[in-house]
N, C-alpha and C positions, 0 to 999 in steps of 0.2 A: 732743131739742128743738133748734131752730135759733136762730141769733143774728141780730140785725138791725143793719145799718149805717145809721144815721140821719144825714142831711146837711142837713136843713132844719128845719122847724117841730118835728118829732119829737125834735130835740136837746133841747128843753125838757122836763124830766121831768114837769111838770104836764100838758102837752099829751099827751105819750106815755101817761101813766097814764090820762087820760080816754079817749083814742082806743082804746087797747088793752084797757081794762077791767082792767088789772093794777095794782092799788093798790100792790103791792110795789115798783113802779117808782119811786114817790115817795121811798122810803127808800134805793133803790139809787143807786150812783154810776155813771153811764155812763162807759165807758172810751174815752179819746181814741184815734182811729185815722185812718188815711189810706187812701183808695182811689185807686189810680193808673190812668191811662188814661181818666179821665172829667173832664168839665167841668160845673160847677154854674152854671146861668144863671137869670135872673129869668123868671118866666112873666108875660107881658104883662098888666097890669091886676090882678095878684094880689100877695099878700104872701108867697107861697111859691115855692120854686125847683123846678127839674127838672134831672135829670142826663142828659147825652148822652155817648156814647163820643167821646173825642178824645185821640189820642196826644199825649204831651208835657205833659199836664195832670194835676193831682191835686186831690183834694177832701178837706178836713179834715172829720171828723165824729166820731161816737161810736158805740160798740157797746153794745147791750143784749144780755146773754146769756140764753139759755134762755127764749125766748118760747113761751108755751103755744099749743096748737092753737086754742083759742077766741080768743086774742089775734090770731093770724094771720088768722082769719076776719074779725075787726073791722078790722084794718089793711088787708086787701085791699079791703073795702067802702069804707073811708075813702079810699084812694088811687084807687079807681075804674078805669074803662077807660083813662084817660089814661096809666097807668103799668103796666109789667110788672115782676113780681118775679123777679129773677135772683140766682143764687148767684155771688159773686165773692170773690176773695182780697183781704183787707184787712190792712194792717200795723198792729199794735197799738203803743202808745206804748213798750212795753218791748222792741220789736224782733221779737216773734213774729208769725207770720202765721196767720190763721185764715180759714175760709170763713164768710161771713155773707151773708144775703139783703139785697138793696138794691132799692129801687124806681127804675126807670129809665124815662124818658119813652118812650112808644110812638112809633114813627116817624111814624104818622099825625098826630101832634100837634106835629110839629117847627115848624110855622108859628106856634105860640102863643108861641114863645120870643122874648125880647129878646136883644140882643147883650151886655147888661150882666151881669157876675158878680153873683151874689146874695151879700149880706153879712149874716152872722148877727148881728153886733153892731148893725148898723143895724136889723135886724128886732127885736131886743130893745128898742132905744130907741124905735122909731117904729111898727113894723108889728104887733107881737104883740097889742096891744089890739084893733086892727082885725080881725086874723085870728080871735081868740077870739070877738069879737062876731059875726062872720059865720058861725061854726061852732058855734052853740049847739046843745045837745042831742046830744052824742056817743052817747048811748044809742039814738038814733034810727037810727044807721047800721047 
């Protein structure tokens, strides 16, 4: 089984559980981690971010361990054609490094990005309710 590095909306356990179909995620604790060499930017007109490669930057996120095959299928559909799933080295809070899958913006969608960094705390305060309302029916994906 593979691990997932989440850097945006999927950092929220409730959203991750609904999207992935893995109810066990609700009780698990995502592990803080850092992905180096990437930048997290706002997607214009949306409440979610995207990652692009950019030297000298890093992105804070979380790792969910041991994602099931069926969860990967749901996650891939949820992320859609806008993102590619890549395996990258991430640094865990305890200092170890692991390989985890991460969804990175496909180059064809680069013009959808804003120059602003995406802020998880701002998402929790203001954007999460709008995001959830716009993505009703995770079982439909």
